C-alpha positions in Angstrom: 3.3 5.6 14.5 3.4 7.1 11.2 0.0 6.0 8.8 2.0 5.4 5.0 -0.1 4.6 1.2 1.9 2.3 -1.5 2.7 4.0 -4.1 1.4 1.5 -6.6 -1.9 2.2 -4.8 -2.8 5.2 -6.8 -4.4 3.4 -9.5 -3.4 4.5 -14.0 -5.2 7.2 -15.6 -8.7 6.9 -17.7 -6.2 7.7 -21.0 -4.0 4.6 -19.0 -1.0 6.6 -17.7 0.4 6.3 -14.8 0.5 9.0 -11.8 3.3 11.2 -11.0 5.4 10.6 -8.2 5.6 14.1 -7.0 1.3 14.1 -8.0 1.2 11.5 -5.9 3.5 13.3 -3.0 0.5 17.0 -3.6 -2.3 14.3 -2.9 -1.5 11.4 -0.5 -0.2 15.3 1.7 -3.9 16.0 1.5 -5.9 13.6 2.3 -4.3 13.8 5.5 -1.5 10.3 5.3 2.3 11.3 6.9 4.2 9.4 4.5 3.9 7.8 0.6 6.3 5.0 0.1 7.4 6.0 -3.9 8.5 1.9 -6.3 11.4 1.6 -8.4 10.7 0.2 -11.5 12.5 -1.4 -14.4 12.3 1.6 -16.4 10.6 5.9 -15.3 11.7 8.9 -13.1 12.5 5.5 -10.0 14.0 3.2 -12.2 17.6 2.0 -11.8 18.8 4.1 -14.7 18.3 7.6 -12.6 19.8 9.9 -12.4 20.3 11.5 -8.5 19.2 15.4 -10.5 15.7 13.8 -11.5 15.5 11.8 -7.1 16.1 15.0 -5.8 14.5 17.2 -7.1 11.2 14.1 -5.6 12.5 14.8 -3.2 12.6 18.2 -2.8 8.9 17.9 -3.8 8.1 15.3 -0.4 9.9 18.5 1.3 7.5 21.7 -0.2 4.5 19.4 0.8 5.8 18.5 4.3 5.6 14.3 2.6 7.9 12.2 4.6 9.5 9.6 1.9 10.4 7.2 4.9 10.5 4.3 3.0 11.6 2.4 -0.8 10.1 -0.2 -2.5 10.4 -1.8 -5.6 8.8 -5.4 -7.4 12.5 -5.8 -9.8 13.6 -9.0 -7.6 10.2 -10.9 -8.9 12.1 -10.7 -12.6 15.0 -11.2 -11.2 16.0 -12.4 -8.1 19.1 -12.8 -5.9 18.5 -16.0 -5.6 17.7 -17.4 -9.4 20.3 -20.7 -10.0 21.6 -18.2 -13.6 24.4 -17.0 -10.9 24.5 -14.3 -14.1 21.2 -13.2 -13.3 21.7 -12.4 -9.3 24.9 -10.3 -10.4 22.3 -8.2 -12.0 19.6 -8.5 -9.2 22.2 -7.4 -6.4 23.7 -4.7 -9.0 20.1 -3.6 -8.8 19.8 -3.9 -5.0 23.1 -1.6 -4.4 21.7 1.8 -7.4 18.2 0.9 -5.4 19.7 1.6 -2.5 20.9 5.2 -3.8 17.6 6.2 -5.1 16.5 5.2 -1.3 19.6 7.3 -0.1 19.0 10.2 -2.6 15.5 10.2 -1.9 16.0 10.4 2.0 14.4 7.5 2.3 16.0 5.4 5.5 14.0 1.7 4.4 14.3 -0.9 1.4 11.8 -2.9 1.3 13.9 -6.3 0.4 12.6 -9.4 -1.5 15.1 -11.9 -0.5 14.9 -14.5 -3.1 11.9 -17.4 -3.7 12.2 -21.4 -3.3 9.2 -20.3 -5.8 6.2 -18.3 -6.0 2.5 -18.8 -7.1 3.0 -16.1 -9.4 5.7 -15.9 -11.5 5.0 -18.8 -13.7 7.2 -20.5 -15.6 9.9 -20.4 -13.0 10.7 -23.8 -11.4 11.8 -24.8 -7.4 14.9 -23.6 -6.3 15.6 -26.1 -3.1 15.8 -24.8 0.1 19.4 -25.4 1.1 20.5 -23.3 -2.1 18.4 -20.4 -1.5 19.2 -19.7 1.9 22.7 -20.0 1.1 21.9 -17.3 -2.2 19.4 -15.3 -0.1 23.3 -15.1 2.8 26.1 -14.2 -0.3 23.4 -10.9 -1.5 22.5 -9.8 1.6 26.6 -10.1 2.6 26.9 -8.3 -1.1 25.2 -5.9 -0.9 25.2 -4.8 2.8 28.5 -2.6 2.9 26.6 0.0 0.1 23.8 -0.3 3.1 25.8 0.0 5.7 28.2 3.7 3.9 24.1 4.6 3.3 22.7 4.4 6.3 19.9 2.5 4.2 18.1 -0.9 6.4 18.2 -3.5 3.9 14.1 -4.7 5.1 13.6 -8.7 4.5 9.7 -8.9 3.5 7.9 -12.3 4.6 6.4 -12.7 1.0 5.1 -15.6 -0.3 8.7 -17.1 -2.6 8.0 -20.4 0.5 11.2 -18.8 2.3 10.9 -17.6 5.5 8.3 -19.1 6.5 8.4 -18.6 10.6 9.5 -15.9 12.4 12.2 -17.8 14.4 13.5 -18.2 10.5 13.1 -15.1 9.7 15.0 -13.5 13.1 18.0 -15.9 12.1 17.9 -14.7 8.0 18.6 -11.5 10.1 20.3 -11.6 13.1 23.4 -14.2 10.8 24.9 -10.8 9.4 25.4 -9.0 13.1 24.4 -5.7 11.9 21.5 -2.7 12.0 21.5 -1.9 8.7 19.8 -5.4 8.2 15.9 -5.6 9.9 12.0 -7.1 9.0 9.6 -5.1 7.2 6.9 -6.7 8.2 3.5 -7.4 6.0 0.5 -8.0 7.9 -1.2 -10.1 5.7 1.3 -11.9 3.3 2.2 -14.3 7.3 -1.9 -15.3 7.6 -2.1 -17.5 5.5 1.2 -19.5 7.0 1.6 -17.2 11.0 0.3 -14.7 12.9 0.8 -11.3 12.5 0.9 -10.5 16.0 3.4 -13.7 17.2 5.7 -12.6 14.1 6.0 -8.8 15.1 6.4 -10.5 19.4 9.0 -12.1 17.7 10.8 -9.9 15.2 9.9 -7.3 18.2 13.2 -4.0 17.8 14.0 -6.1 14.5 11.3 -4.2 12.5 11.9 -1.4 10.6 8.7 -0.5 8.3 5.4 -2.1 8.5 3.2 -2.1 5.7 -0.1 -3.1 6.6 -2.6 -5.6 4.0 -5.7 -7.9 5.2 -7.0 -11.6 3.8 -9.6 -13.5 4.6 -7.8 -16.8 5.3 -10.9 -19.1 4.1 -10.1 -18.0 0.4 -6.4 -19.2 0.9 -5.2 -17.2 -2.7 -4.1 -13.9 -4.3 -8.1 -13.1 -4.6 -7.7 -13.0 -0.4 -6.7 -9.8 -0.1 -9.1 -7.6 0.5 -9.4 -4.1 2.1 -8.1 -3.1 5.1 -11.3 -4.2 7.6 -12.9 -6.6 5.8 -10.9 -10.0 6.3 -8.9 -12.4 8.6 -5.8 -10.0 10.4 -6.7 -9.3 13.9 -5.7 -5.1 14.0 -6.0 -4.3 17.4 -4.0 -7.5 18.5 -1.5 -6.0 16.0 -1.5 -2.3 17.3 -0.9 -3.9 20.4 2.0 -5.9 19.6 4.2 -3.1 17.2 3.9 -0.9 20.6 4.1 -3.3 23.2 7.7 -4.3 21.2 8.2 0.7 20.9 7.7 0.3 17.7 7.3 4.2 16.1 8.2 4.0 12.4 5.7 4.2 9.7 2.6 1.6 9.1 1.8 1.5 5.5 -0.5 0.8 3.5 0.2 -1.5 0.4 -2.3 -1.6 -2.8 -1.8 -4.0 -5.8 -3.5 -3.6 -8.1 -3.9 0.3 -8.0 -7.9 1.0 -8.5 -10.2 3.9 -8.3 -10.6 5.5 -4.5 -8.0 2.9 -2.7 -6.4 6.1 -1.9 -9.0 7.0 -0.1 -10.6 4.1 1.4 -7.1 2.7 2.9 -6.6 5.9 4.5 -10.0 5.8 6.2 -8.8 2.1 7.1 -5.7 2.9 8.8 -7.6 6.3 11.3 -9.8 3.8 12.7 -6.6 1.3 13.3 -4.0 3.6 14.3 -7.1 3.9 17.6 -6.7 0.3 18.1 
């Protein structure tokens, strides 16, 4: 397994500007991370409007310093969801994901974190809850629309378990993935996200070989809301059981610390925690 850090963990600079992708690559390498998870945003060098030439520069910088770019994440689907009740919004979400799949291939990444849609989300104000059956239908249709691109580019659409009130058990997630009958659909398993309504080690055993990537987060269940996410090894995740389950199912991919929003010292602190976790 390979230790990774998500780009969102890097804090804004004192002048309010963002940490550049190449700077993040160099910093992650200096700290000892094996891989960096870059993120696709609405604007900037990594956006749906990015050119292959610009993205290739980032890939070359990573190759030059020996940093692997194995996975890519994006939050665009929270604003334009593939299960929005408006078909025009659903179409834009699918097109955003097509562009992001291309970016993955240009970076050399093999896994894209995929937000399948939502019934509702506590952090999306004003979004009207949608019927679960409708969401399930739209979510299936979106993946079916994206699969030809994912298969052609050899990038896995890795469905994340996230606070979307959809796919709330490992059995539901397993069935959702299996219905497509494709190795290009898998699971991006988030250890901390599941703790509110399940047990990470149980999800891992159920999903098994479907797990394409892992996010490491920690959570305090007695808080029970977004404020419950805490530094790794400061919450209620049983990381010893998590690592045992990952090894038992033969997982060998990246396990990436996701800290949102980024804050000073978070990237350094997460590396120390991951070094401890890898020995469990």
